[in-house]
MOPAC internal coordinates of N, CA, C and O (Angstrom, degrees):
PM7 1SCF
backbone

  N    0.0000 0     0.00 0     0.00 0    0    0    0
  C    1.4413 1     0.00 0     0.00 0    1    0    0
  C    1.5212 1   110.67 1     0.00 0    2    1    0
  O    1.2310 1   121.58 1   -23.53 1    3    2    1
  N    1.2888 1   114.58 1   156.47 1    3    2    1
  C    1.4599 1   120.92 1   177.58 1    5    3    2
  C    1.5032 1   109.46 1   -95.69 1    6    5    3
  O    1.2310 1   122.19 1   -81.53 1    7    6    5
  N    1.3168 1   113.41 1    98.47 1    7    6    5
  C    1.5022 1   119.70 1  -170.42 1    9    7    6
  C    1.5275 1   112.60 1   -82.35 1   10    9    7
  O    1.2310 1   119.69 1   156.76 1   11   10    9
  N    1.2758 1   118.20 1   -23.24 1   11   10    9
  C    1.4574 1   115.85 1  -177.33 1   13   11   10
  C    1.5398 1   113.79 1  -126.61 1   14   13   11
  O    1.2310 1   120.95 1   -15.39 1   15   14   13
  N    1.2731 1   115.78 1   164.61 1   15   14   13
  C    1.4657 1   122.86 1  -175.93 1   17   15   14
  C    1.5331 1   111.85 1   -58.09 1   18   17   15
  O    1.2310 1   120.64 1   135.58 1   19   18   17
  N    1.3276 1   116.39 1   -44.42 1   19   18   17
  C    1.4575 1   119.47 1  -176.82 1   21   19   18
  C    1.5096 1   110.69 1   -61.05 1   22   21   19
  O    1.2310 1   119.63 1   138.40 1   23   22   21
  N    1.3161 1   118.32 1   -41.60 1   23   22   21
  C    1.4607 1   121.54 1   179.13 1   25   23   22
  C    1.5348 1   111.57 1   -66.02 1   26   25   23
  O    1.2310 1   120.66 1   140.14 1   27   26   25
  N    1.3209 1   116.35 1   -39.86 1   27   26   25
  C    1.4779 1   119.02 1   178.28 1   29   27   26
  C    1.5304 1   110.33 1   -64.67 1   30   29   27
  O    1.2310 1   120.03 1   138.37 1   31   30   29
  N    1.3249 1   117.55 1   -41.63 1   31   30   29
  C    1.4527 1   120.25 1  -179.73 1   33   31   30
  C    1.5272 1   110.00 1   -69.64 1   34   33   31
  O    1.2310 1   120.20 1   141.27 1   35   34   33
  N    1.3014 1   117.22 1   -38.73 1   35   34   33
  C    1.4628 1   119.51 1   177.51 1   37   35   34
  C    1.5130 1   111.55 1   -60.36 1   38   37   35
  O    1.2310 1   120.48 1   140.60 1   39   38   37
  N    1.3128 1   116.69 1   -39.40 1   39   38   37
  C    1.4777 1   120.20 1   179.68 1   41   39   38
  C    1.5366 1   109.71 1   -62.16 1   42   41   39
  O    1.2310 1   119.30 1   136.89 1   43   42   41
  N    1.3105 1   118.95 1   -43.11 1   43   42   41
  C    1.4640 1   122.16 1   177.77 1   45   43   42
  C    1.5191 1   109.79 1   -65.31 1   46   45   43
  O    1.2310 1   120.92 1   139.62 1   47   46   45
  N    1.3331 1   115.84 1   -40.38 1   47   46   45
  C    1.4728 1   119.67 1   178.58 1   49   47   46
  C    1.5342 1   110.04 1   -61.65 1   50   49   47
  O    1.2310 1   119.94 1   134.88 1   51   50   49
  N    1.3462 1   117.72 1   -45.12 1   51   50   49
  C    1.4476 1   120.80 1   179.46 1   53   51   50
  C    1.5197 1   111.50 1   -62.71 1   54   53   51
  O    1.2310 1   120.04 1   144.13 1   55   54   53
  N    1.3155 1   117.53 1   -35.87 1   55   54   53
  C    1.4947 1   119.96 1   175.99 1   57   55   54
  C    1.5123 1   109.34 1   -65.95 1   58   57   55
  O    1.2310 1   119.58 1   139.13 1   59   58   57
  N    1.3303 1   118.40 1   -40.87 1   59   58   57
  C    1.4486 1   121.91 1   176.59 1   61   59   58
  C    1.5064 1   111.01 1   -59.25 1   62   61   59
  O    1.2310 1   119.78 1   134.43 1   63   62   61
  N    1.3537 1   118.02 1   -45.57 1   63   62   61
  C    1.4461 1   121.08 1   179.44 1   65   63   62
  C    1.5265 1   111.05 1   -63.06 1   66   65   63
  O    1.2310 1   120.10 1   139.66 1   67   66   65
  N    1.3326 1   117.41 1   -40.34 1   67   66   65
  C    1.4505 1   120.88 1   178.92 1   69   67   66
  C    1.5285 1   109.44 1   -63.10 1   70   69   67
  O    1.2310 1   120.22 1   132.46 1   71   70   69
  N    1.3269 1   117.18 1   -47.54 1   71   70   69
  C    1.4754 1   118.25 1   177.45 1   73   71   70
  C    1.5282 1   110.01 1   -57.79 1   74   73   71
  O    1.2310 1   120.55 1   135.04 1   75   74   73
  N    1.3049 1   116.55 1   -44.96 1   75   74   73
  C    1.4700 1   120.84 1  -179.65 1   77   75   74
  C    1.5479 1   112.15 1   -58.67 1   78   77   75
  O    1.2310 1   121.32 1   133.25 1   79   78   77
  N    1.3132 1   115.09 1   -46.75 1   79   78   77
  C    1.4725 1   118.58 1  -177.32 1   81   79   78
  C    1.5107 1   112.96 1   -71.92 1   82   81   79
  O    1.2310 1   120.34 1   163.51 1   83   82   81
  N    1.3293 1   116.96 1   -16.49 1   83   82   81
  C    1.4636 1   120.86 1   177.74 1   85   83   82
  C    1.5249 1   112.97 1  -102.15 1   86   85   83
  O    1.2310 1   121.49 1  -163.48 1   87   86   85
  N    1.3265 1   114.75 1    16.52 1   87   86   85
  C    1.4787 1   121.41 1   176.58 1   89   87   86
  C    1.5153 1   113.86 1    67.63 1   90   89   87
  O    1.2310 1   119.44 1  -162.53 1   91   90   89
  N    1.3166 1   118.68 1    17.47 1   91   90   89
  C    1.4345 1   122.06 1   176.43 1   93   91   90
  C    1.5491 1   108.28 1   -95.60 1   94   93   91
  O    1.2310 1   122.10 1  -110.82 1   95   94   93
  N    1.3173 1   113.58 1    69.18 1   95   94   93
  C    1.4874 1   120.51 1  -166.22 1   97   95   94
  C    1.5159 1   113.46 1   -68.99 1   98   97   95
  O    1.2310 1   118.78 1   145.43 1   99   98   97
  N    1.3074 1   119.93 1   -34.57 1   99   98   97
  C    1.4584 1   120.13 1   178.72 1  101   99   98
  C    1.5293 1   110.86 1   -65.51 1  102  101   99
  O    1.2310 1   121.15 1   138.94 1  103  102  101
  N    1.3081 1   115.40 1   -41.06 1  103  102  101
  C    1.4886 1   120.00 1   175.11 1  105  103  102
  C    1.5167 1   111.52 1   -64.65 1  106  105  103
  O    1.2310 1   121.05 1   140.76 1  107  106  105
  N    1.3205 1   115.61 1   -39.24 1  107  106  105
  C    1.4856 1   119.74 1   178.49 1  109  107  106
  C    1.4953 1   108.88 1   -63.35 1  110  109  107
  O    1.2310 1   118.48 1   134.84 1  111  110  109
  N    1.3457 1   120.50 1   -45.16 1  111  110  109
  C    1.4451 1   123.59 1   179.38 1  113  111  110
  C    1.5282 1   111.30 1   -57.33 1  114  113  111
  O    1.2310 1   121.89 1   137.03 1  115  114  113
  N    1.3250 1   114.00 1   -42.97 1  115  114  113
  C    1.4763 1   119.77 1  -179.33 1  117  115  114
  C    1.5159 1   109.49 1   -61.46 1  118  117  115
  O    1.2310 1   120.10 1   132.61 1  119  118  117
  N    1.3307 1   117.42 1   -47.39 1  119  118  117
  C    1.4798 1   121.20 1  -177.37 1  121  119  118
  C    1.5361 1   110.52 1   -69.81 1  122  121  119
  O    1.2310 1   119.57 1   138.93 1  123  122  121
  N    1.3234 1   118.43 1   -41.07 1  123  122  121
  C    1.4784 1   121.28 1   177.45 1  125  123  122
  C    1.5109 1   108.86 1   -57.97 1  126  125  123
  O    1.2310 1   119.82 1   134.43 1  127  126  125
  N    1.3284 1   117.94 1   -45.57 1  127  126  125
  C    1.4526 1   121.88 1   178.37 1  129  127  126
  C    1.5129 1   112.02 1   -59.84 1  130  129  127
  O    1.2310 1   120.96 1   139.07 1  131  130  129
  N    1.3062 1   115.76 1   -40.93 1  131  130  129
  C    1.4683 1   120.28 1   177.33 1  133  131  130
  C    1.5333 1   110.97 1   -62.12 1  134  133  131
  O    1.2310 1   120.48 1   137.59 1  135  134  133
  N    1.3134 1   116.68 1   -42.41 1  135  134  133
  C    1.4839 1   121.08 1   178.50 1  137  135  134
  C    1.5033 1   110.48 1   -61.14 1  138  137  135
  O    1.2310 1   120.28 1   134.91 1  139  138  137
  N    1.3216 1   117.06 1   -45.09 1  139  138  137
  C    1.4859 1   122.45 1  -177.51 1  141  139  138
  C    1.5374 1   108.59 1   -60.88 1  142  141  139
  O    1.2310 1   119.86 1   135.35 1  143  142  141
  N    1.2878 1   117.88 1   -44.65 1  143  142  141
  C    1.4681 1   120.66 1  -179.04 1  145  143  142
  C    1.5135 1   112.88 1   -69.69 1  146  145  143
  O    1.2310 1   120.41 1   142.07 1  147  146  145
  N    1.3186 1   116.81 1   -37.93 1  147  146  145
  C    1.4513 1   120.03 1  -177.50 1  149  147  146
  C    1.5593 1   112.22 1   -76.87 1  150  149  147
  O    1.2310 1   120.67 1   144.66 1  151  150  149
  N    1.3098 1   116.33 1   -35.34 1  151  150  149
  C    1.4706 1   119.87 1  -174.72 1  153  151  150
  C    1.5337 1   113.13 1   -76.48 1  154  153  151
  O    1.2310 1   121.00 1   155.04 1  155  154  153
  N    1.3411 1   115.69 1   -24.96 1  155  154  153
  C    1.4684 1   117.12 1   179.25 1  157  155  154
  C    1.5148 1   110.99 1    56.41 1  158  157  155
  O    1.2310 1   120.63 1    44.28 1  159  158  157
  N    1.3306 1   116.41 1  -135.72 1  159  158  157
  C    1.4416 1   119.88 1  -177.94 1  161  159  158
  C    1.5087 1   111.73 1  -105.76 1  162  161  159
  O    1.2310 1   120.27 1  -155.34 1  163  162  161
  N    1.3169 1   117.09 1    24.66 1  163  162  161
  C    1.5116 1   120.91 1   176.12 1  165  163  162
  C    1.5514 1   108.34 1   -61.42 1  166  165  163
  O    1.2310 1   121.00 1   -28.22 1  167  166  165
  N    1.3211 1   115.70 1   151.78 1  167  166  165
  C    1.4820 1   118.88 1  -174.88 1  169  167  166
  C    1.5245 1   114.24 1   -82.74 1  170  169  167
  O    1.2310 1   120.50 1  -139.01 1  171  170  169
  N    1.3113 1   116.66 1    40.99 1  171  170  169
  C    1.4508 1   120.90 1   179.75 1  173  171  170
  C    1.5402 1   106.07 1  -104.84 1  174  173  171
  O    1.2310 1   121.17 1   -20.79 1  175  174  173
  N    1.3213 1   115.38 1   159.21 1  175  174  173
  C    1.4787 1   119.44 1  -178.17 1  177  175  174
  C    1.5275 1   114.27 1   -85.30 1  178  177  175
  O    1.2310 1   120.27 1   175.46 1  179  178  177
  N    1.3182 1   117.10 1    -4.54 1  179  178  177
  C    1.4866 1   119.27 1  -173.37 1  181  179  178
  C    1.5226 1   111.70 1   -60.78 1  182  181  179
  O    1.2310 1   119.83 1   132.88 1  183  182  181
  N    1.3347 1   117.92 1   -47.12 1  183  182  181
  C    1.4698 1   120.52 1  -176.53 1  185  183  182
  C    1.5596 1   112.11 1   -69.96 1  186  185  183
  O    1.2310 1   118.91 1   131.34 1  187  186  185
  N    1.3434 1   119.68 1   -48.66 1  187  186  185
  C    1.4530 1   117.59 1  -179.75 1  189  187  186
  C    1.5593 1   112.06 1   -64.18 1  190  189  187
  O    1.2310 1   120.43 1   143.85 1  191  190  189
  N    1.3169 1   116.77 1   -36.15 1  191  190  189
  C    1.4649 1   117.49 1   177.47 1  193  191  190
  C    1.4984 1   110.49 1   -72.03 1  194  193  191
  O    1.2310 1   119.16 1   148.38 1  195  194  193
  N    1.2867 1   119.20 1   -31.62 1  195  194  193
  C    1.4849 1   121.36 1   175.24 1  197  195  194
  C    1.5353 1   109.48 1   -61.76 1  198  197  195
  O    1.2310 1   120.57 1   137.08 1  199  198  197
  N    1.3400 1   116.52 1   -42.92 1  199  198  197
  C    1.4600 1   119.70 1   177.26 1  201  199  198
  C    1.4984 1   110.31 1   -60.86 1  202  201  199
  O    1.2310 1   119.57 1   133.46 1  203  202  201
  N    1.3426 1   118.42 1   -46.54 1  203  202  201
  C    1.4344 1   123.15 1  -179.57 1  205  203  202
  C    1.5449 1   110.78 1   -59.43 1  206  205  203
  O    1.2310 1   120.54 1   133.70 1  207  206  205
  N    1.2979 1   116.57 1   -46.30 1  207  206  205
  C    1.4669 1   120.29 1   179.15 1  209  207  206
  C    1.5115 1   112.76 1   -65.15 1  210  209  207
  O    1.2310 1   121.09 1   143.06 1  211  210  209
  N    1.3169 1   115.52 1   -36.94 1  211  210  209
  C    1.4767 1   118.99 1   177.21 1  213  211  210
  C    1.5504 1   108.37 1   -62.85 1  214  213  211
  O    1.2310 1   120.96 1   139.46 1  215  214  213
  N    1.2956 1   115.78 1   -40.54 1  215  214  213
  C    1.4610 1   120.22 1   177.21 1  217  215  214
  C    1.5056 1   111.92 1   -55.73 1  218  217  215
  O    1.2310 1   121.23 1   133.16 1  219  218  217
  N    1.3241 1   115.25 1   -46.84 1  219  218  217
  C    1.4678 1   120.12 1   177.91 1  221  219  218
  C    1.5438 1   112.73 1   -61.11 1  222  221  219
  O    1.2310 1   121.18 1   139.46 1  223  222  221
  N    1.3194 1   115.35 1   -40.54 1  223  222  221
  C    1.4779 1   119.08 1   178.45 1  225  223  222
  C    1.5285 1   110.30 1   -64.84 1  226  225  223
  O    1.2310 1   120.01 1   133.97 1  227  226  225
  N    1.3521 1   117.58 1   -46.03 1  227  226  225
  C    1.4431 1   120.66 1  -177.65 1  229  227  226
  C    1.5536 1   109.04 1   -65.15 1  230  229  227
  O    1.2310 1   120.17 1   143.58 1  231  230  229
  N    1.3342 1   117.27 1   -36.42 1  231  230  229
  C    1.4459 1   121.28 1   177.76 1  233  231  230
  C    1.5338 1   109.21 1   -61.72 1  234  233  231
  O    1.2310 1   120.70 1   133.88 1  235  234  233
  N    1.3066 1   116.28 1   -46.12 1  235  234  233
  C    1.4973 1   120.80 1   179.17 1  237  235  234
  C    1.5198 1   110.51 1   -61.84 1  238  237  235
  O    1.2310 1   120.12 1   145.24 1  239  238  237
  N    1.3352 1   117.37 1   -34.76 1  239  238  237
  C    1.4605 1   120.86 1  -179.39 1  241  239  238
  C    1.5613 1   111.65 1   -80.29 1  242  241  239
  O    1.2310 1   120.86 1   173.87 1  243  242  241
  N    1.3330 1   115.97 1    -6.13 1  243  242  241
  C    1.4513 1   120.10 1   178.77 1  245  243  242
  C    1.5145 1   114.98 1    85.60 1  246  245  243
  O    1.2310 1   120.00 1  -168.36 1  247  246  245
  N    1.3564 1   117.60 1    11.64 1  247  246  245
  C    1.4571 1   121.53 1   179.09 1  249  247  246
  C    1.5266 1   110.20 1   -97.04 1  250  249  247
  O    1.2310 1   121.81 1   -96.58 1  251  250  249
  N    1.3209 1   114.14 1    83.42 1  251  250  249
  C    1.4762 1   120.34 1  -174.43 1  253  251  250
  C    1.5365 1   112.73 1   -63.95 1  254  253  251
  O    1.2310 1   120.83 1   147.33 1  255  254  253
  N    1.3121 1   116.02 1   -32.67 1  255  254  253
  C    1.4762 1   119.64 1  -178.63 1  257  255  254
  C    1.5363 1   110.03 1   -65.11 1  258  257  255
  O    1.2310 1   120.89 1   129.92 1  259  258  257
  N    1.3352 1   115.90 1   -50.08 1  259  258  257
  C    1.4620 1   119.30 1   179.61 1  261  259  258
  C    1.5380 1   110.67 1   -67.49 1  262  261  259
  O    1.2310 1   120.07 1   145.71 1  263  262  261
  N    1.3328 1   117.47 1   -34.29 1  263  262  261
  C    1.4498 1   119.66 1   179.50 1  265  263  262
  C    1.5479 1   108.02 1   -64.13 1  266  265  263
  O    1.2310 1   120.33 1   134.75 1  267  266  265
  N    1.3303 1   116.98 1   -45.25 1  267  266  265
  C    1.4457 1   120.51 1   178.80 1  269  267  266
  C    1.5382 1   111.86 1   -59.61 1  270  269  267
  O    1.2310 1   120.65 1   135.11 1  271  270  269
  N    1.3139 1   116.36 1   -44.89 1  271  270  269
  C    1.4657 1   120.04 1   178.05 1  273  271  270
  C    1.5241 1   110.59 1   -59.23 1  274  273  271
  O    1.2310 1   120.33 1   137.17 1  275  274  273
  N    1.3237 1   116.97 1   -42.83 1  275  274  273
  C    1.4728 1   120.76 1  -176.83 1  277  275  274
  C    1.5505 1   109.87 1   -67.36 1  278  277  275
  O    1.2310 1   120.21 1   135.98 1  279  278  277
  N    1.3260 1   117.20 1   -44.02 1  279  278  277
  C    1.4606 1   119.31 1   179.97 1  281  279  278
  C    1.5181 1   111.64 1   -63.90 1  282  281  279
  O    1.2310 1   120.57 1   140.18 1  283  282  281
  N    1.3459 1   116.51 1   -39.82 1  283  282  281
  C    1.4582 1   119.11 1   177.27 1  285  283  282
  C    1.5137 1   111.37 1   -65.43 1  286  285  283
  O    1.2310 1   121.05 1   140.51 1  287  286  285
  N    1.3185 1   115.60 1   -39.49 1  287  286  285
  C    1.4761 1   120.29 1   179.70 1  289  287  286
  C    1.5253 1   109.79 1   -63.36 1  290  289  287
  O    1.2310 1   119.66 1   143.03 1  291  290  289
  N    1.3138 1   118.25 1   -36.97 1  291  290  289
  C    1.4789 1   121.86 1   178.79 1  293  291  290
  C    1.4978 1   111.29 1   -56.59 1  294  293  291
  O    1.2310 1   119.77 1   145.14 1  295  294  293
  N    1.3272 1   118.04 1   -34.86 1  295  294  293
  C    1.4643 1   122.07 1  -174.53 1  297  295  294
  C    1.5224 1   112.03 1   -86.31 1  298  297  295
  O    1.2310 1   119.33 1   175.70 1  299  298  297
  N    1.3242 1   118.88 1    -4.30 1  299  298  297
  C    1.4703 1   120.24 1  -178.96 1  301  299  298
  C    1.4954 1   113.73 1   -81.64 1  302  301  299
  O    1.2310 1   120.36 1   164.60 1  303  302  301
  N    1.3458 1   116.92 1   -15.40 1  303  302  301
  C    1.4516 1   120.58 1  -179.27 1  305  303  302
  C    1.5229 1   110.11 1   -74.49 1  306  305  303
  O    1.2310 1   119.99 1   -50.57 1  307  306  305
  N    1.2968 1   117.62 1   129.43 1  307  306  305
  C    1.4676 1   120.70 1  -169.47 1  309  307  306
  C    1.5437 1   114.81 1   -83.59 1  310  309  307
  O    1.2310 1   120.34 1   128.77 1  311  310  309
  N    1.3093 1   116.96 1   -51.23 1  311  310  309
  C    1.4602 1   118.24 1  -175.12 1  313  311  310
  C    1.4975 1   110.91 1  -129.47 1  314  313  311
  O    1.2310 1   121.10 1   -61.56 1  315  314  313
  N    1.2952 1   115.51 1   118.44 1  315  314  313
  C    1.4753 1   122.52 1   173.61 1  317  315  314
  C    1.5258 1   107.85 1  -160.31 1  318  317  315
  O    1.2310 1   120.17 1   -17.43 1  319  318  317
  N    1.3020 1   117.28 1   162.57 1  319  318  317
  C    1.4989 1   119.67 1  -171.76 1  321  319  318
  C    1.5325 1   113.22 1   -62.96 1  322  321  319
  O    1.2310 1   118.08 1   155.94 1  323  322  321
  N    1.2969 1   121.26 1   -24.06 1  323  322  321
  C    1.4734 1   120.53 1  -175.01 1  325  323  322
  C    1.5401 1   111.61 1  -117.93 1  326  325  323
  O    1.2310 1   120.70 1  -148.03 1  327  326  325
  N    1.3341 1   116.26 1    31.97 1  327  326  325
  C    1.4630 1   123.57 1  -175.02 1  329  327  326
  C    1.5774 1   109.31 1   -53.90 1  330  329  327
  O    1.2310 1   119.57 1   126.36 1  331  330  329
  N    1.3184 1   118.43 1   -53.64 1  331  330  329
  C    1.4813 1   120.64 1  -176.02 1  333  331  330
  C    1.5348 1   110.48 1   -62.61 1  334  333  331
  O    1.2310 1   119.43 1   135.68 1  335  334  333
  N    1.2812 1   118.69 1   -44.32 1  335  334  333
  C    1.4414 1   123.87 1  -177.75 1  337  335  334
  C    1.5336 1   111.11 1   -63.86 1  338  337  335
  O    1.2310 1   120.18 1   128.69 1  339  338  337
  N    1.3095 1   117.27 1   -51.31 1  339  338  337
  C    1.4464 1   121.01 1  -178.63 1  341  339  338
  C    1.5069 1   111.81 1   -64.76 1  342  341  339
  O    1.2310 1   121.37 1   135.47 1  343  342  341
  N    1.3393 1   114.99 1   -44.53 1  343  342  341
  C    1.4994 1   118.96 1   177.96 1  345  343  342
  C    1.5464 1   110.44 1   -59.48 1  346  345  343
  O    1.2310 1   120.44 1   136.91 1  347  346  345
  N    1.3175 1   116.77 1   -43.09 1  347  346  345
  C    1.4773 1   120.70 1   179.62 1  349  347  346
  C    1.5440 1   110.91 1   -61.40 1  350  349  347
  O    1.2310 1   121.08 1   134.89 1  351  350  349
  N    1.3198 1   115.53 1   -45.11 1  351  350  349
  C    1.4741 1   119.99 1  -178.17 1  353  351  350
  C    1.5586 1   109.09 1   -65.16 1  354  353  351
  O    1.2310 1   120.66 1   138.72 1  355  354  353
  N    1.3189 1   116.34 1   -41.28 1  355  354  353
  C    1.4643 1   120.27 1   179.27 1  357  355  354
  C    1.5125 1   111.68 1   -64.20 1  358  357  355
  O    1.2310 1   120.72 1   135.17 1  359  358  357
  N    1.3414 1   116.23 1   -44.83 1  359  358  357
  C    1.4626 1   120.72 1   177.84 1  361  359  358
  C    1.5285 1   112.06 1   -61.75 1  362  361  359
  O    1.2310 1   121.39 1   139.08 1  363  362  361
  N    1.3193 1   114.95 1   -40.92 1  363  362  361
  C    1.4445 1   120.80 1   178.30 1  365  363  362
  C    1.5308 1   110.50 1   -61.97 1  366  365  363
  O    1.2310 1   121.32 1   134.48 1  367  366  365
  N    1.2854 1   115.09 1   -45.52 1  367  366  365
  C    1.5007 1   119.76 1  -179.73 1  369  367  366
  C    1.5008 1   109.91 1   -64.42 1  370  369  367
  O    1.2310 1   119.94 1   139.83 1  371  370  369
  N    1.3562 1   117.73 1   -40.17 1  371  370  369
  C    1.4809 1   119.78 1  -179.80 1  373  371  370
  C    1.5012 1   110.77 1   -65.83 1  374  373  371
  O    1.2310 1   120.03 1   142.93 1  375  374  373
  N    1.2975 1   117.55 1   -37.07 1  375  374  373
  C    1.4709 1   119.50 1  -179.46 1  377  375  374
  C    1.5244 1   112.52 1   -68.51 1  378  377  375
  O    1.2310 1   121.05 1   159.15 1  379  378  377
  N    1.3292 1   115.59 1   -20.85 1  379  378  377
  C    1.4485 1   120.68 1   177.89 1  381  379  378
  C    1.5318 1   113.00 1   -86.35 1  382  381  379
  O    1.2310 1   119.73 1   174.08 1  383  382  381
  N    1.3207 1   118.13 1    -5.92 1  383  382  381
  C    1.4822 1   119.52 1  -176.47 1  385  383  382
  C    1.5138 1   109.91 1   -80.17 1  386  385  383
  O    1.2310 1   120.10 1   180.00 1  387  386  385

């Protein structure tokens, strides 16, 4: 069983990643959004990476405005294990817009 909030959020995050990797992007967006709302400002990487991945999906769909919003949102998270990496990827994606 999933006894704590972090585990429950990670499960949803993993489902989002699976949808994303299997080209089920609308389902991935739905799950990434759920992760972002549930995770709040906890110091886990699930929410910032969900924002980053949503940016990639929106970019692929040709929605530059939503992609930009998602990449910027990814960089707003203050403390998490992959802060430098996610911020760098988001900045790189933004510079390509």
